[in-house]
N, C-alpha and C positions, 0 to 999 in steps of 0.2 A: 206851592198852588203859583207862585209866580215864574217858576221854572215850567211849570203843566201848564198852566197858562198860555206861555210863549210860543210852547211845541203847536197849543191849539191854534195862536195864529197863525204862527208861519203855515199849519197844515190849511187854515182856508187862504193864505196867498196873503198876504200880510206884510210891508216890509219892515220887520224889526229896528231896522237904524236907529230911524230918528224917535223912535217911542223909548231906544231906553237911551241913546242921546240923551233924552227931556227927563229921563227917570235917574241920568247918572250913573248909568251902569252901561257894561260893552258886553258881545256877545258873550267872550269868555268866559266874564261873569254867570252867563245863565249854563255855558255852555260843561263848565267846570264847577261839579257837585263840592269838591272841594270850597270853595267859595261862598263864603258869609254873606248873606247878604240881611243887610240891619231891614229891620221891618216897617218905619219910616220909607225906605224904600221902597221896598217889596209894594206897599202901599201903596204908593206913589202910582208907579209902576202899573201895580192893578189897573188900577182909574184910568189911567193912559189911555187903557187896550181895550178896556170897556166904552171908553168912547171914541176909541178910533173903529173896535172894529161896531160900533154903533148899538152894546149890546151889553141892557141895563142889567141881567142875568147873568153875567161874564160864567160868577162861580156857579152857579147853578149848570151852568151847559157843559163846563169844567169837568166838574163831577161825573157829571154821566157818565165821560170818557174813562173815566179813570177804572181799573182792575185795582181791588182792594184788597187779593189777593196775594 
């Protein structure tokens, strides 16, 4: 969910660098699926993304864009 949310945030023009830094992540962490992200770090990152986007329903909006096939 964190990686999808980051992709969503980038697609609407948000600069991820400061958010990822505050969450303790790097762009490489997000881009490399083999890097495991700690749950607490993901929660923090998602909260920071939602705040930066002003979107209290970020998870819902990201889920709308997902292709579950």
